[in-house]
C-alpha positions in Angstrom: 72.4 38.9 21.5 71.8 41.4 24.3 68.3 41.0 26.1 66.1 44.2 25.7 65.2 45.7 28.8 61.8 45.8 30.0 60.8 49.1 31.4 57.4 49.9 33.8 54.6 51.9 31.4 54.3 55.1 33.0 51.1 56.5 33.1 49.8 60.2 32.9 49.1 61.3 36.4 46.7 63.8 35.2 44.5 61.7 33.2 44.4 59.1 36.3 42.9 62.1 38.3 40.8 62.9 35.3 42.0 66.3 35.4 41.0 68.7 32.6 42.8 72.1 33.2 46.4 72.9 34.7 46.2 76.0 36.4 49.4 78.2 36.4 48.9 79.4 40.0 48.8 76.0 41.2 52.7 74.9 41.5 51.9 71.8 43.6 50.1 70.2 40.7 52.9 70.7 38.3 56.0 70.3 40.7 56.8 66.8 39.7 57.4 67.9 36.0 60.2 70.4 37.1 63.9 69.1 37.8 66.2 70.3 40.4 67.2 73.3 38.3 63.3 73.9 37.5 63.9 72.7 33.8 61.1 71.2 32.4 61.4 67.4 32.2 60.3 65.4 29.1 57.1 63.2 28.5 59.3 60.1 28.7 60.5 60.8 31.9 57.1 62.2 33.5 55.0 59.9 31.6 52.6 62.5 30.9 50.3 62.5 27.7 51.0 64.8 25.1 47.8 67.0 25.9 48.8 67.2 29.4 52.5 67.8 29.2 51.4 70.8 26.8 49.0 72.0 29.4 52.0 71.8 32.2 54.4 73.1 30.0 52.3 76.4 29.5 51.5 76.6 32.9 55.2 76.5 34.2 55.9 79.1 31.2 53.2 81.2 32.9 54.4 80.8 36.2 57.9 81.7 35.3 56.7 85.2 33.6 54.9 86.1 37.0 57.7 85.1 39.1 56.2 82.0 40.8 59.2 79.8 40.0 62.5 80.9 38.7 63.9 81.0 35.0 67.1 79.7 35.8 69.0 78.5 38.9 72.8 78.8 39.4 74.8 75.5 40.0 75.9 77.4 43.5 72.2 77.5 44.5 71.1 74.0 43.6 68.7 72.6 46.2 68.3 68.9 46.8 64.5 69.2 46.3 63.1 71.7 43.5 60.6 73.4 46.2 62.9 74.0 49.1 63.5 77.3 48.7 59.9 78.6 48.1 
């Protein structure tokens, strides 16, 4: 039988920094939660706890509405790092 892989446990970056509120205007605080196409990454990849993941999601959605970050990125205009174009 194959051995089960042991993965390193991911920790919530916001809990370690003791952040209570994630502001939508501070793009630098939640940029690691976006993929290269500006999609919101899931908790299992970012390591965020549920409370902070919900705050990050709300902040990203508000930032999209006021055009701080784009909704969609075309295949042709994908950049290597997500915030290179900003």
